[in-house]
Backbone of each chain as ProteinMPNN parsed JSONL, in Angstrom:
{"seq_chain_A": "MADTAALDRTWDFILRAMVADGRAPHYTEIARAFGIAPDAGRQLVRDLMSAGLPCWLHPDTDLIASFPPFNNLPTQYQLVVDGARKWYAQCGLEALAACWTFPGKSVRVEAPCLDCAEPIEITVRDGRVESARPDGIRAYVALPAREWRANLPHA", "coords_chain_A": {"N_chain_A": [[82.82, -184.05, -21.143], [83.711, -183.613, -24.505], [85.827, -181.07, -26.004], [84.68, -178.164, -27.886], [85.918, -177.917, -30.362], [86.736, -180.508, -30.901], [84.256, -181.721, -31.101], [83.226, -180.36, -33.326], [84.939, -181.383, -35.261], [84.319, -184.081, -35.155], [81.607, -184.09, -35.867], [81.858, -183.147, -38.521], [83.359, -185.182, -39.676], [81.624, -187.401, -39.476], [79.396, -186.529, -40.966], [80.487, -186.079, -43.517], [81.322, -188.661, -44.101], [78.86, -189.913, -44.278], [77.769, -188.629, -46.487], [79.528, -189.571, -48.426], [79.354, -192.385, -48.247], [76.765, -193.158, -47.67], [76.029, -194.188, -45.267], [76.288, -194.116, -41.689], [79.398, -193.757, -39.956], [80.926, -196.221, -37.804], [81.849, -195.906, -34.325], [84.421, -196.868, -33.999], [85.573, -196.499, -36.467], [85.743, -193.763, -36.539], [87.518, -193.376, -34.431], [89.8, -194.627, -35.445], [90.326, -193.008, -37.678], [90.929, -190.631, -36.403], [93.095, -191.304, -34.935], [92.902, -192.221, -32.303], [92.007, -194.022, -29.267], [89.572, -196.713, -29.396], [87.602, -196.478, -27.339], [87.749, -193.772, -26.812], [86.833, -192.748, -29.211], [84.216, -193.656, -29.09], [83.328, -192.154, -26.916], [83.465, -189.584, -27.969], [81.401, -189.714, -29.864], [79.216, -190.148, -28.169], [79.293, -187.772, -26.686], [78.823, -185.908, -28.699], [76.243, -186.576, -29.441], [74.86, -185.777, -27.252], [74.917, -183.077, -27.282], [72.9, -181.361, -27.905], [72.043, -181.171, -30.518], [70.076, -182.03, -33.46], [70.371, -184.991, -33.619], [70.759, -188.516, -33.066], [71.318, -191.591, -31.199], [70.772, -195.109, -31.845], [68.463, -196.559, -29.608], [69.865, -197.541, -26.514], [72.318, -198.262, -27.536], [75.544, -197.628, -29.109], [75.314, -196.854, -31.67], [74.941, -194.846, -34.473], [71.887, -193.504, -35.231], [70.437, -191.454, -36.453], [71.254, -188.589, -38.274], [71.344, -185.428, -39.17], [71.246, -184.204, -42.546], [70.492, -186.82, -42.83], [69.312, -190.238, -42.383], [70.256, -193.115, -40.668], [68.977, -195.451, -40.522], [66.788, -196.969, -42.814], [64.348, -194.796, -44.163], [61.174, -193.594, -45.39], [62.042, -191.735, -47.137], [63.841, -191.672, -49.73], [66.918, -190.793, -51.184], [68.351, -189.719, -54.21], [71.255, -189.318, -55.972], [73.211, -188.348, -58.644], [72.444, -190.719, -59.857], [72.91, -192.609, -57.911], [71.685, -194.506, -55.149], [71.997, -194.185, -52.228], [71.226, -193.051, -49.863], [69.125, -192.073, -47.124], [66.698, -189.796, -45.967], [66.333, -187.908, -42.924], [63.775, -186.938, -42.389], [60.797, -185.66, -44.004], [61.15, -182.886, -44.434], [63.904, -182.601, -43.99], [64.739, -184.057, -46.137], [64.552, -182.251, -48.201], [66.461, -180.412, -47.363], [68.723, -181.863, -47.738], [69.98, -181.218, -50.083], [71.896, -179.317, -49.52], [74.09, -180.666, -48.687], [75.088, -181.733, -50.908], [76.413, -179.875, -52.783], [75.784, -178.071, -55.78], [74.727, -180.214, -57.092], [71.958, -182.107, -58.374], [69.431, -183.311, -56.311], [67.381, -185.968, -55.96], [64.346, -186.595, -54.437], [62.589, -189.319, -53.413], [59.551, -190.577, -52.451], [56.828, -192.205, -50.732], [53.453, -191.076, -50.495], [52.099, -190.686, -47.306], [49.439, -190.985, -46.88], [48.229, -192.252, -49.078], [50.075, -193.84, -50.299], [50.934, -193.463, -52.852], [53.341, -192.277, -55.298], [55.677, -189.619, -54.593], [57.74, -187.218, -56.005], [60.51, -185.209, -55.942], [62.839, -182.863, -57.091], [65.684, -181.228, -56.029], [68.058, -178.568, -55.94], [70.754, -176.932, -54.673], [69.073, -175.472, -52.936], [66.915, -174.825, -54.5], [63.841, -175.725, -55.941], [63.737, -177.913, -58.477], [62.041, -179.635, -59.858], [58.816, -181.111, -59.343], [56.58, -183.645, -58.547], [53.464, -185.006, -57.689], [51.824, -181.907, -58.743], [51.202, -179.541, -56.154], [52.219, -180.629, -53.814], [52.589, -181.07, -50.293], [54.186, -180.264, -47.191], [54.104, -181.514, -43.884], [53.994, -180.861, -40.495], [53.461, -182.333, -37.573], [53.687, -181.578, -34.965], [53.805, -178.736, -32.822], [56.45, -176.297, -32.928], [57.542, -175.814, -30.41], [57.46, -178.237, -29.155], [59.253, -179.904, -30.345], [61.854, -180.591, -29.429], [61.51, -182.403, -27.328], [60.482, -184.506, -28.638], [61.989, -185.594, -30.765], [62.475, -187.825, -32.717], [59.845, -188.276, -33.497], [58.955, -185.813, -34.345]], "CA_chain_A": [[82.399, -183.596, -22.472], [84.803, -183.18, -25.379], [85.759, -179.631, -26.3], [83.869, -177.864, -29.067], [86.694, -178.19, -31.579], [86.662, -181.956, -31.135], [82.898, -182.025, -31.561], [83.157, -179.873, -34.705], [85.675, -182.317, -36.108], [83.568, -185.336, -35.188], [80.418, -183.831, -36.704], [82.27, -183.036, -39.915], [83.775, -186.509, -40.152], [80.44, -188.256, -39.625], [78.541, -186.084, -42.069], [81.166, -186.34, -44.796], [81.274, -190.107, -44.329], [77.508, -190.264, -44.718], [77.635, -188.156, -47.867], [80.317, -190.43, -49.314], [79.048, -193.821, -48.178], [75.347, -193.412, -47.448], [75.813, -194.762, -43.942], [77.089, -193.476, -40.641], [80.533, -194.566, -39.502], [80.946, -196.734, -36.43], [82.811, -195.095, -33.559], [85.789, -197.362, -34.197], [86.087, -195.857, -37.685], [86.099, -192.398, -36.138], [88.731, -193.49, -33.622], [90.918, -194.946, -36.339], [90.626, -191.822, -38.494], [91.471, -189.581, -35.547], [94.28, -191.794, -34.241], [92.635, -192.314, -30.868], [91.528, -195.338, -28.855], [88.143, -196.918, -29.664], [86.751, -195.913, -26.284], [87.726, -192.313, -26.978], [85.924, -192.504, -30.329], [82.851, -193.846, -28.591], [82.97, -191.018, -26.071], [83.199, -188.438, -28.86], [80.053, -189.888, -30.423], [78.251, -189.914, -27.077], [79.283, -186.338, -26.369], [78.179, -185.194, -29.806], [74.804, -186.855, -29.413], [74.237, -185.108, -26.1], [75.262, -181.654, -27.37], [71.723, -180.544, -28.198], [71.76, -181.109, -31.957], [69.016, -182.993, -33.811], [70.893, -186.294, -34.026], [70.6, -189.436, -31.941], [71.769, -192.971, -31.315], [69.738, -196.129, -31.664], [68.338, -196.713, -28.151], [70.681, -198.509, -25.775], [73.511, -198.642, -28.301], [76.399, -196.517, -29.549], [75.169, -196.824, -33.132], [74.273, -193.625, -34.931], [70.61, -193.801, -35.889], [69.983, -190.339, -37.271], [72.255, -187.516, -38.305], [70.713, -184.639, -40.225], [69.876, -184.467, -43.008], [70.338, -188.231, -43.177], [68.952, -191.243, -41.393], [71.066, -194.31, -40.868], [67.986, -196.505, -40.751], [65.97, -196.532, -43.956], [63.053, -194.142, -43.987], [60.45, -193.558, -46.672], [62.596, -190.65, -47.941], [65.028, -192.101, -50.462], [67.598, -189.725, -51.917], [69.081, -190.212, -55.376], [72.204, -188.304, -56.446], [74.031, -188.898, -59.727], [72.01, -192.087, -60.113], [73.188, -193.478, -56.761], [70.601, -194.542, -54.158], [72.694, -194.625, -51.014], [70.896, -192.226, -48.719], [67.762, -191.847, -46.654], [66.613, -188.545, -45.213], [65.808, -187.999, -41.56], [62.333, -186.688, -42.464], [60.438, -185.043, -45.272], [61.781, -181.576, -44.571], [65.353, -182.787, -44.147], [64.974, -184.542, -47.501], [64.788, -181.049, -49.008], [67.726, -179.817, -46.914], [69.865, -182.707, -48.142], [70.695, -180.605, -51.213], [73.025, -178.507, -49.041], [75.264, -181.53, -48.499], [75.542, -182.102, -52.258], [76.38, -178.599, -53.51], [75.931, -178.113, -57.232], [74.138, -181.432, -57.655], [70.524, -182.313, -58.216], [69.082, -184.372, -55.363], [65.991, -186.389, -56.163], [63.682, -187.184, -53.267], [61.513, -190.231, -53.799], [58.846, -190.958, -51.228], [55.402, -192.453, -50.869], [52.549, -190.278, -49.666], [51.689, -191.531, -46.182], [47.985, -191.176, -46.916], [47.75, -193.136, -50.158], [51.227, -194.634, -50.748], [51.309, -193.134, -54.231], [54.669, -191.648, -55.25], [56.036, -188.197, -54.609], [59.114, -187.072, -56.498], [60.946, -183.806, -55.925], [64.274, -182.691, -57.338], [66.156, -179.949, -55.504], [69.483, -178.279, -56.201], [71.221, -175.691, -54.042], [67.973, -174.734, -52.332], [65.876, -174.504, -55.48], [63.072, -176.885, -56.393], [63.844, -178.023, -59.937], [60.822, -180.264, -60.351], [58.024, -181.754, -58.29], [55.409, -184.375, -59.035], [52.528, -184.216, -58.482], [51.654, -180.522, -58.304], [50.437, -179.4, -54.914], [52.833, -181.343, -52.687], [52.619, -180.358, -49.029], [54.91, -180.8, -46.036], [53.252, -181.417, -42.693], [54.664, -181.049, -39.219], [52.328, -182.625, -36.689], [53.921, -181.041, -33.626], [54.287, -177.351, -32.772], [57.906, -176.219, -32.776], [57.937, -175.84, -28.997], [57.481, -179.631, -28.685], [60.174, -180.719, -31.145], [63.021, -181.085, -28.69], [61.138, -183.553, -26.509], [59.921, -185.567, -29.494], [62.751, -185.46, -32.009], [62.209, -188.815, -33.771], [58.474, -188.144, -33.964], [58.796, -184.523, -35.026]], "C_chain_A": [[83.616, -183.126, -23.265], [84.699, -181.684, -25.654], [85.079, -179.403, -27.654], [84.624, -178.163, -30.353], [86.653, -179.677, -31.911], [85.28, -182.357, -31.63], [82.683, -181.529, -32.987], [83.787, -180.891, -35.66], [84.917, -183.643, -36.242], [82.326, -185.195, -36.055], [80.815, -183.879, -38.181], [82.659, -184.403, -40.482], [82.56, -187.39, -40.42], [79.625, -187.831, -40.841], [79.203, -186.339, -43.423], [81.186, -187.834, -45.108], [79.894, -190.526, -44.824], [77.258, -189.796, -46.145], [78.339, -189.135, -48.82], [79.769, -191.847, -49.394], [77.561, -194.136, -48.034], [75.056, -194.067, -46.123], [76.701, -194.05, -42.934], [78.265, -194.361, -40.262], [80.3, -195.096, -38.089], [81.995, -195.938, -35.647], [84.244, -195.592, -33.698], [86.41, -196.77, -35.472], [86.509, -194.42, -37.385], [87.414, -192.432, -35.355], [89.95, -193.731, -34.503], [91.322, -193.722, -37.163], [91.296, -190.73, -37.674], [92.743, -190.019, -34.81], [94.113, -191.847, -32.738], [92.097, -193.715, -30.556], [90.031, -195.482, -29.159], [87.229, -196.32, -28.6], [86.656, -194.388, -26.387], [86.826, -191.929, -28.156], [84.479, -192.644, -29.905], [82.417, -192.661, -27.738], [82.698, -189.771, -26.897], [81.78, -188.525, -29.432], [79.002, -189.62, -29.346], [78.152, -188.427, -26.75], [78.562, -185.547, -27.457], [76.659, -185.375, -29.747], [74.098, -186.177, -28.23], [74.483, -183.595, -26.124], [74.081, -180.775, -27.779], [71.426, -180.364, -29.673], [70.725, -182.182, -32.306], [69.563, -184.29, -34.412], [70.796, -187.214, -32.819], [71.116, -190.82, -32.288], [70.564, -193.912, -31.304], [69.658, -196.407, -30.166], [69.2, -197.846, -27.604], [71.87, -199.039, -26.572], [74.396, -197.401, -28.494], [76.395, -196.419, -31.07], [74.386, -195.585, -33.535], [73.006, -194.004, -35.699], [70.232, -192.702, -36.872], [70.949, -189.177, -37.13], [71.87, -186.605, -39.464], [71.693, -184.157, -41.294], [69.558, -185.944, -43.21], [69.789, -189.057, -42.019], [69.744, -192.498, -41.702], [70.217, -195.565, -40.929], [67.152, -196.047, -41.939], [64.674, -195.87, -43.504], [62.327, -194.181, -45.336], [61.017, -192.498, -47.608], [63.925, -191.064, -48.558], [65.603, -190.918, -51.224], [68.415, -190.347, -53.046], [69.948, -189.068, -55.886], [73.114, -188.952, -57.485], [73.691, -190.368, -59.99], [72.238, -193.043, -58.961], [72.066, -193.358, -55.731], [71.175, -195.013, -52.825], [72.142, -193.998, -49.748], [69.396, -192.239, -48.405], [67.767, -190.569, -45.828], [65.977, -188.792, -43.847], [64.289, -187.824, -41.537], [62.048, -185.99, -43.79], [61.084, -183.688, -45.483], [63.295, -181.704, -44.748], [65.686, -183.37, -45.52], [65.257, -183.359, -48.427], [66.15, -180.434, -48.657], [68.939, -180.63, -47.336], [70.633, -182.086, -49.302], [71.917, -179.821, -50.746], [74.266, -179.347, -48.779], [75.774, -182.084, -49.835], [75.569, -180.84, -53.122], [76.618, -178.785, -55.008], [75.314, -179.335, -57.891], [72.624, -181.44, -57.466], [70.295, -183.508, -57.296], [67.613, -184.723, -55.583], [65.476, -187.075, -54.907], [62.556, -188.058, -53.784], [60.854, -190.728, -52.519], [57.415, -191.351, -51.559], [54.629, -191.436, -50.037], [52.045, -191.177, -48.53], [50.187, -191.787, -46.164], [47.597, -192.264, -47.913], [48.833, -194.053, -50.711], [51.588, -194.402, -52.213], [52.58, -192.274, -54.202], [54.666, -190.116, -55.251], [57.466, -188.14, -55.115], [59.449, -185.589, -56.605], [62.437, -183.781, -56.239], [64.669, -181.286, -56.884], [67.651, -179.809, -55.777], [69.816, -176.931, -55.583], [70.059, -174.831, -53.542], [66.852, -174.35, -53.279], [65.169, -175.785, -55.897], [63.111, -176.899, -57.919], [62.602, -178.657, -60.551], [60.113, -180.924, -59.181], [56.816, -182.416, -58.933], [54.759, -185.109, -57.873], [52.591, -182.731, -58.083], [50.929, -180.531, -56.957], [50.985, -180.145, -53.727], [52.831, -180.452, -51.447], [53.543, -181.071, -48.041], [54.015, -180.6, -44.822], [54.067, -181.753, -41.455], [53.57, -181.167, -38.159], [52.481, -182.049, -35.295], [54.314, -179.576, -33.714], [55.779, -177.321, -32.445], [58.341, -176.317, -31.314], [58.029, -177.263, -28.446], [58.494, -180.501, -29.423], [61.248, -181.366, -30.289], [62.703, -182.358, -27.901], [60.673, -184.734, -27.346], [60.673, -185.663, -30.823], [62.434, -186.533, -33.054], [60.798, -188.695, -34.332], [58.271, -186.868, -34.757], [59.272, -184.624, -36.468]], "O_chain_A": [[84.438, -182.352, -22.774], [83.62, -181.1, -25.553], [84.927, -180.326, -28.454], [84.028, -178.615, -31.33], [86.545, -180.053, -33.078], [85.152, -183.236, -32.483], [82.025, -182.203, -33.779], [83.237, -181.207, -36.715], [84.885, -184.244, -37.316], [82.026, -186.064, -36.873], [80.183, -184.566, -38.984], [82.329, -184.732, -41.621], [82.474, -188.043, -41.459], [79.215, -188.666, -41.647], [78.541, -186.769, -44.367], [81.077, -188.223, -46.271], [79.777, -191.394, -45.689], [76.606, -190.492, -46.924], [77.811, -189.478, -49.878], [79.722, -192.443, -50.47], [77.149, -195.275, -48.256], [73.918, -194.469, -45.88], [77.725, -193.463, -43.284], [78.141, -195.586, -40.249], [79.575, -194.498, -37.293], [82.914, -195.367, -36.234], [85.185, -194.816, -33.532], [87.622, -196.568, -35.543], [87.506, -193.929, -37.914], [88.308, -191.619, -35.588], [90.997, -193.11, -34.32], [92.508, -193.436, -37.326], [92.133, -189.988, -38.187], [93.39, -189.211, -34.143], [95.044, -191.561, -31.985], [91.776, -194.487, -31.459], [89.304, -194.489, -29.176], [86.201, -195.725, -28.922], [85.62, -193.796, -26.088], [86.138, -190.909, -28.109], [83.622, -191.856, -30.305], [81.273, -192.214, -27.824], [81.806, -188.989, -26.57], [81.055, -187.531, -29.474], [78.011, -188.937, -29.6], [77.058, -187.894, -26.562], [77.788, -184.634, -27.168], [75.9, -184.434, -29.978], [72.876, -186.031, -28.23], [74.285, -182.913, -25.119], [74.247, -179.571, -27.978], [70.638, -179.494, -30.044], [70.521, -183.126, -31.543], [69.262, -184.639, -35.554], [70.754, -186.749, -31.68], [71.32, -191.179, -33.448], [69.487, -193.563, -30.821], [70.697, -196.485, -29.51], [69.252, -198.945, -28.156], [72.365, -200.135, -26.31], [74.041, -196.291, -28.097], [77.361, -195.954, -31.675], [73.308, -195.313, -33.006], [73.058, -194.733, -36.69], [69.767, -192.974, -37.979], [71.396, -188.831, -36.036], [72.051, -186.975, -40.624], [72.817, -183.756, -40.992], [68.483, -186.288, -43.702], [69.799, -188.643, -40.86], [69.882, -192.891, -42.86], [70.691, -196.623, -41.344], [66.842, -194.862, -42.057], [64.003, -196.335, -42.582], [62.835, -194.748, -46.303], [60.551, -192.357, -48.739], [64.991, -190.838, -47.985], [64.868, -190.139, -51.832], [69.081, -191.365, -52.861], [69.448, -187.986, -56.194], [73.717, -189.992, -57.223], [74.575, -191.162, -60.31], [71.797, -194.19, -59.027], [71.56, -192.267, -55.469], [70.869, -196.11, -52.358], [72.553, -194.379, -48.652], [68.545, -192.39, -49.281], [68.712, -190.294, -45.088], [65.207, -189.731, -43.646], [63.596, -188.483, -40.761], [62.953, -185.761, -44.592], [61.52, -183.373, -46.59], [63.893, -180.998, -45.56], [66.801, -183.193, -46.011], [66.096, -183.449, -49.324], [66.891, -179.996, -49.537], [70.065, -180.132, -47.295], [71.811, -182.388, -49.493], [72.878, -179.675, -51.501], [75.368, -178.811, -48.662], [76.766, -182.811, -49.879], [74.821, -180.746, -54.095], [77.499, -179.526, -55.441], [75.37, -179.479, -59.112], [72.093, -180.855, -56.522], [70.885, -184.573, -57.478], [66.725, -183.887, -55.415], [66.089, -188.008, -54.388], [61.676, -187.591, -54.507], [61.523, -191.236, -51.619], [56.852, -190.887, -52.55], [55.104, -190.991, -48.992], [51.614, -192.303, -48.775], [49.722, -192.712, -45.498], [46.738, -193.098, -47.627], [48.541, -194.948, -51.505], [52.463, -195.081, -52.749], [52.862, -191.619, -53.199], [53.797, -189.452, -55.816], [58.308, -188.933, -54.695], [58.754, -184.823, -57.274], [63.204, -184.586, -55.71], [64.073, -180.292, -57.297], [68.393, -180.789, -55.834], [69.223, -175.912, -55.936], [70.064, -173.611, -53.707], [65.935, -173.623, -52.894], [65.808, -176.8, -56.173], [62.578, -175.999, -58.569], [62.165, -178.265, -61.632], [60.727, -181.251, -58.165], [56.124, -181.818, -59.757], [55.464, -185.787, -57.125], [53.341, -182.361, -57.179], [50.138, -181.431, -56.671], [50.293, -180.288, -52.72], [53.042, -179.243, -51.536], [53.668, -182.295, -48.048], [53.261, -179.629, -44.747], [54.734, -182.785, -41.382], [52.846, -180.208, -37.89], [51.523, -182.027, -34.522], [55.085, -179.203, -34.599], [56.298, -178.211, -31.771], [59.409, -176.856, -31.023], [58.613, -177.476, -27.383], [58.589, -181.7, -29.161], [61.516, -182.56, -30.418], [63.525, -183.271, -27.818], [60.491, -185.836, -26.827], [60.057, -185.797, -31.88], [62.143, -186.179, -34.197], [60.572, -188.977, -35.509], [57.509, -186.84, -35.724], [59.219, -183.641, -37.207]]}, "seq_chain_B": "MNLFRSEEHVRRWSGFSAGSDDGILTLDQAMAVMSTPRHRDRLNGRYVSSFPSYGAPFFARLREVTGSSPYWAPPT", "coords_chain_B": {"N_chain_B": [[57.704, -184.954, -39.619], [56.563, -184.795, -42.594], [55.934, -185.643, -46.065], [53.354, -185.055, -48.442], [50.992, -185.793, -51.062], [49.157, -183.789, -51.516], [47.306, -181.083, -49.936], [44.843, -182.098, -49.249], [45.437, -184.777, -48.915], [47.05, -184.622, -46.665], [45.201, -183.842, -44.694], [43.534, -186.0, -44.675], [45.053, -188.003, -43.735], [45.785, -190.529, -41.33], [47.381, -189.758, -39.236], [47.024, -187.078, -38.925], [46.6, -184.228, -36.917], [44.004, -182.673, -35.155], [43.661, -179.165, -35.174], [46.177, -178.604, -36.007], [46.549, -177.249, -38.327], [48.202, -175.157, -39.154], [50.564, -176.396, -39.405], [50.914, -177.272, -41.934], [52.67, -176.905, -44.905], [53.463, -175.354, -48.037], [55.413, -176.623, -50.787], [57.347, -174.78, -51.626], [57.427, -173.087, -49.402], [58.389, -174.913, -47.507], [60.919, -175.488, -48.551], [62.105, -172.994, -48.282], [62.17, -172.731, -45.503], [64.006, -174.679, -44.907], [66.426, -173.671, -45.641], [68.15, -172.048, -44.239], [71.125, -170.913, -42.433], [71.355, -172.954, -40.541], [70.857, -175.257, -41.934], [72.257, -174.976, -44.316], [74.919, -174.785, -43.627], [76.127, -177.104, -42.77], [78.391, -178.454, -43.49], [80.513, -176.875, -42.856], [82.656, -177.167, -41.209], [82.704, -176.168, -38.651], [80.369, -176.634, -37.358], [79.094, -177.508, -34.987], [80.045, -175.753, -33.026], [79.016, -173.436, -34.063], [76.322, -173.808, -33.914], [74.586, -172.722, -31.855], [74.129, -170.176, -32.836], [72.452, -170.481, -34.94], [69.781, -170.725, -34.403], [68.234, -168.317, -34.207], [68.09, -167.126, -36.903], [66.78, -169.255, -38.136], [64.268, -169.476, -36.833], [63.356, -166.947, -37.376], [63.025, -167.118, -40.13], [60.998, -169.018, -40.172], [58.954, -167.521, -38.998], [58.64, -165.568, -40.948], [57.825, -167.088, -43.15], [55.532, -168.377, -42.279], [53.821, -166.453, -41.404], [54.055, -165.631, -38.755], [52.819, -167.567, -37.17], [51.789, -168.987, -34.074], [52.184, -171.668, -33.863], [54.63, -172.272, -34.894], [56.373, -171.07, -33.235], [59.374, -170.626, -31.334], [60.706, -172.82, -28.726], [60.297, -171.739, -25.359]], "CA_chain_B": [[57.769, -184.002, -40.712], [56.339, -185.695, -43.717], [55.503, -185.091, -47.349], [52.084, -185.594, -48.938], [50.724, -185.405, -52.454], [48.359, -182.56, -51.535], [46.748, -180.749, -48.621], [43.748, -183.047, -48.994], [46.04, -186.01, -48.391], [47.47, -184.356, -45.274], [44.038, -183.805, -43.794], [42.908, -187.32, -44.655], [46.008, -188.948, -43.14], [45.398, -190.975, -39.982], [48.216, -189.076, -38.254], [46.759, -185.636, -38.87], [46.073, -183.817, -35.616], [43.106, -181.516, -35.168], [44.281, -177.953, -34.657], [47.555, -178.462, -36.49], [46.469, -176.756, -39.711], [49.359, -174.305, -39.46], [51.715, -177.258, -39.658], [50.945, -177.617, -43.364], [53.458, -175.951, -45.697], [53.684, -175.647, -49.45], [56.785, -177.063, -51.058], [58.232, -173.602, -51.631], [57.601, -172.682, -47.995], [59.25, -175.894, -46.839], [62.299, -175.307, -49.038], [62.617, -171.758, -47.679], [62.446, -173.01, -44.09], [65.162, -175.561, -44.808], [67.527, -173.025, -46.364], [68.869, -171.098, -43.389], [72.456, -171.454, -42.108], [71.215, -174.199, -39.773], [70.858, -176.359, -42.892], [73.24, -174.75, -45.375], [76.305, -174.732, -43.143], [76.453, -178.348, -42.058], [79.725, -178.947, -43.868], [81.447, -175.741, -42.767], [83.788, -177.52, -40.349], [82.543, -175.634, -37.289], [78.913, -176.639, -37.242], [78.655, -177.651, -33.595], [80.316, -174.51, -32.3], [78.164, -172.377, -34.62], [74.908, -174.17, -33.822], [73.749, -171.792, -31.074], [73.797, -168.967, -33.607], [71.563, -170.819, -36.051], [68.373, -170.732, -33.999], [67.53, -167.06, -34.487], [67.675, -167.011, -38.306], [65.836, -170.32, -38.479], [62.92, -169.126, -36.371], [62.947, -165.753, -38.132], [62.518, -167.596, -41.422], [59.692, -169.637, -39.911], [57.971, -166.437, -38.808], [58.432, -164.932, -42.247], [57.128, -168.004, -44.059], [54.244, -168.831, -41.749], [53.015, -165.342, -40.914], [54.17, -165.564, -37.286], [51.916, -168.495, -36.482], [52.339, -169.501, -32.814], [52.515, -173.087, -34.046], [56.044, -172.371, -35.257], [57.168, -170.27, -32.297], [60.413, -171.44, -30.703], [60.508, -173.134, -27.31], [60.699, -170.629, -24.485]], "C_chain_B": [[57.718, -184.792, -42.009], [55.855, -184.952, -44.955], [54.241, -185.813, -47.821], [51.828, -185.067, -50.343], [49.907, -184.121, -52.55], [47.879, -182.275, -50.118], [45.6, -181.695, -48.26], [44.302, -184.341, -48.403], [46.527, -185.807, -46.959], [46.27, -184.503, -44.341], [43.349, -185.164, -43.67], [43.772, -188.349, -43.926], [45.608, -189.283, -41.702], [46.208, -190.265, -38.9], [47.98, -187.586, -38.151], [46.095, -185.284, -37.535], [45.168, -182.603, -35.772], [43.819, -180.313, -34.563], [45.698, -177.738, -35.136], [47.598, -177.943, -37.93], [47.68, -175.92, -40.1], [50.634, -175.115, -39.686], [51.835, -177.696, -41.101], [51.669, -176.519, -44.141], [53.428, -176.347, -47.163], [55.138, -176.075, -49.634], [57.758, -175.882, -51.054], [58.464, -173.08, -50.214], [58.569, -173.63, -47.287], [60.704, -175.726, -47.271], [62.905, -174.049, -48.419], [62.995, -171.988, -46.218], [63.743, -173.81, -43.94], [66.391, -174.99, -45.521], [68.214, -171.946, -45.529], [70.248, -171.682, -43.057], [72.412, -172.757, -41.299], [71.285, -175.422, -40.699], [71.969, -176.217, -43.927], [74.673, -174.983, -44.911], [76.792, -176.029, -42.504], [77.837, -178.896, -42.388], [80.775, -177.852, -43.72], [82.628, -175.995, -41.826], [83.695, -176.99, -38.936], [81.057, -175.624, -36.923], [78.453, -176.688, -35.783], [78.871, -176.342, -32.84], [79.452, -173.362, -32.801], [76.688, -172.61, -34.33], [74.074, -173.205, -32.98], [73.342, -170.539, -31.852], [72.779, -169.239, -34.715], [70.087, -170.717, -35.687], [67.63, -169.472, -34.421], [67.146, -166.922, -35.958], [66.684, -168.08, -38.737], [64.415, -169.929, -38.066], [62.436, -167.821, -37.005], [62.379, -166.15, -39.487], [61.148, -168.255, -41.241], [58.615, -168.574, -39.736], [57.617, -165.799, -40.148], [57.548, -165.808, -43.146], [55.718, -168.298, -43.578], [53.393, -167.695, -41.21], [52.955, -165.281, -39.4], [53.156, -166.444, -36.573], [52.54, -168.984, -35.182], [52.723, -170.974, -32.897], [54.017, -173.27, -34.27], [56.93, -171.554, -34.329], [58.193, -171.155, -31.597], [60.06, -171.78, -29.262], [60.963, -171.961, -26.461], [61.578, -171.166, -23.37]], "O_chain_B": [[58.71, -185.374, -42.448], [55.431, -183.798, -44.892], [54.084, -187.018, -47.625], [52.371, -184.042, -50.754], [49.964, -183.433, -53.569], [48.02, -183.104, -49.219], [45.42, -182.045, -47.093], [43.705, -184.925, -47.499], [46.428, -186.714, -46.133], [46.332, -185.203, -43.33], [42.667, -185.437, -42.683], [43.299, -189.421, -43.549], [45.15, -188.416, -40.957], [45.759, -190.18, -37.757], [48.652, -186.899, -37.381], [45.161, -185.951, -37.09], [45.523, -181.629, -36.436], [44.504, -180.44, -33.548], [46.357, -176.787, -34.715], [48.566, -178.173, -38.655], [48.131, -175.968, -41.244], [51.656, -174.574, -40.108], [52.766, -178.419, -41.454], [51.316, -175.344, -44.042], [53.373, -177.532, -47.494], [55.972, -175.905, -48.745], [58.867, -175.989, -50.532], [59.576, -172.677, -49.872], [59.458, -173.193, -46.557], [61.614, -175.812, -46.446], [64.085, -174.037, -48.069], [64.023, -171.494, -45.753], [64.481, -173.638, -42.97], [67.277, -175.73, -45.948], [68.803, -171.021, -46.087], [70.508, -172.842, -43.374], [73.337, -173.566, -41.373], [71.725, -176.494, -40.284], [72.551, -177.209, -44.364], [75.54, -175.336, -45.71], [77.78, -176.025, -41.77], [78.385, -179.708, -41.643], [81.812, -177.894, -44.381], [83.496, -175.137, -41.666], [84.53, -177.33, -38.097], [80.571, -174.708, -36.259], [77.522, -175.98, -35.4], [77.993, -175.881, -32.11], [79.18, -172.418, -32.058], [75.881, -171.693, -34.486], [72.945, -172.896, -33.361], [72.321, -169.92, -31.55], [72.301, -168.303, -35.357], [69.235, -170.631, -36.572], [66.515, -169.553, -34.937], [65.988, -166.629, -36.254], [65.843, -167.84, -39.603], [63.478, -170.04, -38.856], [61.231, -167.617, -37.154], [61.379, -165.592, -39.939], [60.25, -168.068, -42.062], [57.507, -168.706, -40.256], [56.452, -165.529, -40.439], [56.638, -165.313, -43.812], [54.805, -168.451, -44.39], [52.344, -167.944, -40.615], [51.927, -164.921, -38.827], [52.687, -166.099, -35.489], [53.711, -169.363, -35.176], [53.504, -171.461, -32.081], [54.596, -174.286, -33.887], [58.114, -171.367, -34.609], [57.906, -172.315, -31.298], [59.224, -171.118, -28.647], [61.915, -171.267, -26.815], [62.03, -170.401, -22.518]]}, "name": "protein", "num_of_chains": 2, "seq": "MADTAALDRTWDFILRAMVADGRAPHYTEIARAFGIAPDAGRQLVRDLMSAGLPCWLHPDTDLIASFPPFNNLPTQYQLVVDGARKWYAQCGLEALAACWTFPGKSVRVEAPCLDCAEPIEITVRDGRVESARPDGIRAYVALPAREWRANLPHAMNLFRSEEHVRRWSGFSAGSDDGILTLDQAMAVMSTPRHRDRLNGRYVSSFPSYGAPFFARLREVTGSSPYWAPPT"}
């Protein structure tokens, strides 16, 4: 297992890359940025994903699937910042938390309601809801918190 | 963790589980839950090393927002 400082650095690199590009970097990009061998970059990613944080790889690969607040596979939670549509949120709640990775900016969450497929639109900025349509939007977590760890993608 | 147009839509959704009523949050509640250091500090450069310290304030906020519902109690 890599030391914590290396994991801090890897986390920061991945998240900043996702903010900038709307996609997760491949481990070879991490290796190149850090000046290390590709295998060492892959090991950093593996170590980070097994460190107990709510992020994970696509099954049986070394490809980053989900890295909060973002998802590297499209979800129904599209994020729009400064008119750019480069990001998807990990889940409905993380869509709200995405504002913390764009400080000072309005983040628009566009999503369909899973019940009726009609649109939901929420704009958040620095932890404040600026607008929401329709009125009465609800978040729903189908699993009790004690079961999240064992069911992360579902939670 | 999904978003719905209203509580009626949550309860009508095919994925709604009986007994999970406490899993429904208003938008303001959800924003409050997602505003602890666990979410705010992701770009602080030491997120992984700080992560163990984020659990307590996160679950304290959940207790505050949800009225200490056991549904939101942390894993033991």
